[in-house]
C-alpha positions in Angstrom: -35.1 16.7 -141.1 -34.6 20.1 -142.8 -30.9 20.7 -143.0 -29.8 24.1 -144.1 -26.3 24.0 -142.8 -24.6 23.2 -146.2 -25.2 21.6 -149.6 -22.8 18.8 -148.5 -25.6 17.1 -146.5 -27.5 15.8 -149.6 -28.3 12.1 -149.7 -27.5 10.1 -152.8 -30.4 9.6 -155.2 -31.9 6.2 -156.0 -30.2 6.3 -159.4 -26.9 6.9 -157.7 -27.5 4.0 -155.3 -28.3 1.7 -158.3 -25.2 2.9 -160.1 -23.1 2.2 -157.1 -24.5 -1.3 -156.8 -24.0 -2.1 -160.5 -20.6 -0.3 -161.1 -17.9 -2.3 -162.8 -14.7 -1.9 -160.7 -11.0 -2.7 -160.5 -8.0 -1.5 -158.6 -7.7 2.2 -159.2 -4.2 2.4 -157.8 -3.1 0.1 -160.6 -5.2 2.2 -163.0 -7.6 -0.8 -163.5 -10.9 0.6 -162.4 -12.9 1.2 -165.6 -15.6 3.3 -164.0 -13.0 5.7 -162.5 -11.1 5.8 -165.8 -14.3 6.6 -167.7 -15.2 9.4 -165.3 -11.7 11.0 -165.5 -11.6 10.8 -169.3 -15.1 12.1 -169.7 -14.6 14.9 -167.2 -11.4 16.1 -168.8 -12.9 16.3 -172.2 -16.1 17.9 -170.9 -14.3 20.7 -169.2 -11.6 21.3 -171.8 -8.6 19.8 -170.0 -6.1 17.1 -171.0 -6.5 14.9 -168.0 -8.3 14.5 -164.6 -8.0 12.7 -161.3 -10.7 11.5 -159.0 -10.1 12.6 -155.4 -11.8 11.9 -152.1 -12.6 15.5 -151.3 -12.3 19.1 -152.5 -9.6 19.8 -149.9 -7.5 17.0 -151.4 -8.1 18.1 -155.0 -7.1 21.7 -154.1 -4.0 20.5 -152.2 -2.9 18.3 -155.2 -3.3 21.3 -157.5 -1.1 23.5 -155.2 1.5 20.8 -154.8 1.4 20.1 -158.5 1.9 23.7 -159.6 4.3 24.8 -156.8 7.6 23.5 -155.4 8.8 23.7 -151.8 9.5 27.3 -151.0 7.1 28.7 -153.6 4.0 30.8 -152.8 0.5 31.1 -154.2 -1.7 34.2 -154.2 -5.3 33.8 -153.0 -8.1 35.6 -151.2 -8.2 35.9 -147.5 -11.6 34.3 -147.6 -10.5 31.5 -150.0 -11.4 28.0 -148.9 -8.0 26.6 -149.7 -6.4 29.2 -147.5 -8.9 29.6 -144.6 -10.8 26.3 -144.3 -8.5 23.5 -145.4 -6.3 23.1 -142.4 -3.3 25.0 -143.8 -2.5 22.0 -145.9 -0.4 23.9 -148.5 2.0 25.1 -145.8 1.9 22.0 -143.6 2.2 19.3 -146.3 3.5 21.1 -149.3 5.9 23.7 -147.8 4.0 26.2 -150.0 3.5 29.7 -148.6 0.1 31.3 -149.0 -0.1 35.0 -149.7 -3.6 36.0 -149.0 -5.1 39.2 -150.5 -8.2 40.9 -149.1 -11.3 39.9 -151.1 -13.3 42.7 -152.6 -17.0 43.0 -151.7 -18.0 40.9 -154.8 -15.5 38.2 -154.1 -12.8 39.2 -156.6 -9.2 40.1 -155.9 -7.8 43.5 -156.9 -5.2 43.1 -159.6 -3.3 46.1 -158.2 -3.0 44.4 -154.8 -2.1 41.1 -156.5 0.6 42.8 -158.5 2.1 44.4 -155.4 2.2 41.0 -153.7 4.3 39.3 -156.4 7.8 38.8 -155.0 10.9 39.8 -156.8 13.2 37.0 -158.1 15.5 37.2 -155.1 16.8 34.5 -152.7 15.2 36.4 -149.8 11.7 35.7 -151.0 9.4 32.8 -151.7 8.8 32.4 -155.5 5.4 33.6 -156.5 4.1 30.8 -158.8 0.4 30.6 -158.8 -2.8 32.6 -158.5 -5.8 30.6 -157.0 -9.3 31.9 -157.4 -12.6 30.5 -156.0 -15.9 30.5 -157.9 -18.4 30.7 -156.4 -17.1 32.3 -153.2 -19.5 32.7 -150.3 -22.2 32.2 -152.9 -21.0 35.0 -155.1 -20.2 34.5 -158.8 -17.0 35.9 -160.4 -17.8 37.7 -163.7 -16.6 36.2 -166.9 -14.8 39.4 -167.8 -12.9 39.2 -164.5 -11.8 35.7 -165.3 -10.5 36.8 -168.7 -8.6 39.6 -167.0 -7.1 37.1 -164.4 -5.9 34.9 -167.3 -4.2 37.9 -168.9 -2.7 39.0 -165.6 -1.2 35.5 -165.0 0.2 35.4 -168.5 1.8 38.8 -168.1 3.4 37.7 -164.8 4.3 34.1 -165.6 1.9 32.7 -163.1 -0.3 29.6 -163.3 -4.0 30.0 -162.6 -6.0 27.6 -160.5 -9.7 27.6 -159.9 -11.2 26.2 -156.7 -14.4 25.3 -158.5 -16.1 23.5 -155.7 -19.4 25.1 -156.8 -18.4 26.1 -160.3 -21.6 24.7 -161.7 -23.6 27.0 -159.5 -21.6 29.8 -161.1 -22.3 28.5 -164.6 -26.0 28.2 -163.9 -26.2 31.6 -162.4 -24.4 33.1 -165.4 -26.5 31.0 -167.8 -23.4 29.7 -169.7 -21.8 26.4 -170.3 -19.2 25.6 -167.7 -16.5 25.6 -170.4 -16.9 29.4 -170.5 -15.4 29.5 -167.0 -13.0 26.6 -167.2 -11.3 27.8 -170.4 -9.4 30.5 -168.5 -7.6 28.2 -166.0 -4.6 25.9 -166.0 -6.4 23.7 -163.4 -9.7 23.4 -161.8 -11.3 21.4 -159.0 -15.0 20.4 -158.9 -16.7 19.1 -155.7 -19.2 16.5 -156.6 -20.6 16.1 -153.0 -21.9 19.6 -152.6 -24.9 20.8 -154.7 -24.4 18.1 -157.3 -25.4 15.5 -154.7 -22.8 12.7 -154.9 -22.0 11.0 -151.6 -18.2 11.4 -151.9 -15.7 12.9 -154.3 -14.1 15.7 -156.2 -12.2 16.1 -159.5 -9.0 17.9 -160.3 -8.6 18.8 -164.0 -5.4 20.0 -165.7 -2.6 19.2 -168.0 -1.3 15.6 -168.4 1.9 16.7 -166.6 0.0 18.3 -163.7 -2.3 15.3 -163.2 0.7 12.9 -163.3 2.2 14.9 -160.4 -1.1 15.1 -158.6 -1.5 11.3 -158.9 1.9 10.8 -157.2 1.1 13.3 -154.5 -2.4 11.7 -154.0 -0.6 8.4 -153.2 1.9 10.1 -150.9 -1.0 11.7 -149.0 -2.7 8.4 -148.6 -5.4 9.2 -151.1 -5.0 6.1 -153.4 -8.3 4.3 -153.6 -8.9 0.7 -154.7 -12.4 -0.2 -156.1 -13.3 3.5 -156.3 -15.6 2.9 -159.2 -18.4 2.5 -156.7 -18.0 6.2 -156.0 -17.1 7.3 -159.5 -20.4 5.8 -160.7 -22.4 8.2 -158.5 -20.1 11.1 -159.4 -20.9 10.6 -163.1 -24.6 10.9 -162.4 -24.0 14.0 -160.3 -22.4 15.7 -163.4 -24.8 14.4 -166.0 -28.2 14.5 -164.2 -28.0 17.0 -161.3 -26.6 20.2 -162.9 -30.0 21.1 -164.3 -31.4 21.0 -160.7 -29.2 23.8 -159.4 -31.4 26.5 -160.9 -34.2 25.4 -158.5 -31.8 25.6 -155.6 -31.0 29.2 -156.6 -34.7 30.0 -156.8 -35.3 28.5 -153.4 -32.5 30.5 -152.0 -34.1 33.7 -153.3 -37.5 32.7 -151.9 -35.8 31.9 -148.6 -34.2 35.3 -148.5 -37.5 37.1 -149.3 -39.3 35.2 -146.5 -36.5 36.0 -144.0 -36.8 39.7 -144.8 -40.4 39.6 -143.6 -39.3 38.6 -140.1 -38.5 41.3 -137.5 -34.9 41.5 -136.5 -33.6 39.7 -139.7 -32.2 41.4 -142.8 -31.0 39.9 -146.0 -29.5 41.9 -149.0 -31.4 40.2 -151.8 -28.9 41.6 -154.4 -26.2 39.4 -152.8 -28.2 36.1 -153.2 -26.7 35.0 -156.4 -26.7 31.2 -156.1 -27.7 28.8 -153.3 -26.4 30.7 -150.2 -28.3 33.2 -148.0 -26.5 35.3 -145.4 -28.9 36.8 -142.9 -27.9 39.6 -140.5 -29.5 39.2 -137.1 -30.6 41.8 -134.6 -29.0 42.1 -131.2 -32.0 40.7 -129.5 -31.8 37.3 -131.3 -29.8 34.6 -129.4 -28.7 32.5 -132.3 -27.3 29.8 -130.2 -30.6 29.3 -128.4 -32.5 29.5 -131.7 -30.3 26.9 -133.2 -31.0 24.5 -130.3 -34.7 25.1 -130.4 -34.8 24.5 -134.2 -32.9 21.3 -133.8 -35.6 20.1 -131.4 -38.0 20.7 -134.3 -35.9 18.7 -136.8 -34.4 21.8 -138.4 -30.6 22.2 -138.6 -28.8 25.5 -139.1 -25.3 26.7 -138.3 -25.2 29.3 -135.5 -23.6 32.5 -136.6 -24.2 36.1 -137.4 -24.6 36.5 -140.2 -26.5 33.3 -140.4 -25.5 31.2 -143.4 -28.3 29.1 -144.9 -27.7 26.9 -148.0 -30.4 25.4 -150.3 -29.8 22.1 -152.1 -31.4 19.0 -153.7 -33.0 17.9 -150.4 -34.7 21.3 -149.7 -37.9 22.4 -151.3 -40.3 25.3 -150.9 -42.4 23.7 -148.3 -39.3 23.0 -146.2 -38.5 26.7 -146.3 -42.0 27.6 -145.3 -41.8 25.2 -142.3 -38.4 26.7 -141.3 -39.7 30.3 -141.5 -42.8 29.3 -139.5 -40.6 27.8 -136.7 -38.1 30.7 -136.8 -40.8 33.3 -136.6 -42.0 31.8 -133.3 -38.6 31.6 -131.8 -37.4 35.1 -132.5 
């Protein structure tokens, strides 16, 4: 099966399966799981934060960050295309009583500081209190420039805002920029990392932040039903994702570029190669292409894609160049 729907579809490696089988475990709700404790301590130090908490998902990690930074009746600023605004079930509003204030994303994924400044509410009982700015990196496969992150830090400091990064694919950003991840994380008060996307772990995300923030997050995780028991089984795989799979992301990026180039050779499909910065390819389809029919026909050939125009295709650990060639061959016949 060739699965180009997302980088969440990866299967755990043999090394991960062995680590899961051999993991030393305890009850994490009591703080007794040594493998979880090791992962959290290591991750906090590795990324320049005081503390960390292992979560079941990126959605949970982002929600814990929002609920840790904001009180009921506060608001956070974010992009209209931000995952924690658009694709996480409205959790901040539903479960945290936190109001999102979405700002239109610029073409490169950034948010205009002029628009952000205009959206900050006055200190007045009529308004929600603007408390936090949340950025996403990467966003739709695009990488936020380091200079922009430094400007965001300065902006938040000037306006007494906290700064959170939805870093679900932050390592893709670091690899694309050819910098250590600390060059990104240093600008933020908190950061989430999804371990089950391009890094290949079966389950799990991390939230990193101050000791105080993580203590609040740990309480909210329990309230939300996210307390896990012998979670060291999962943490063992997560550690491998961070220590062994980061170096493999560069190949994913190369494969995405190759995929984009091959798609451009097909009639009725157009990809802007300049916008293929990491492992995501967005292909615009001509009017004559019935993407729903194509999707079904590809499925019959053991190729999975998500129907849409533009068509989003994502490379990952389980996709190689020959897989891409097979996909292109099948697609060329169907269109």
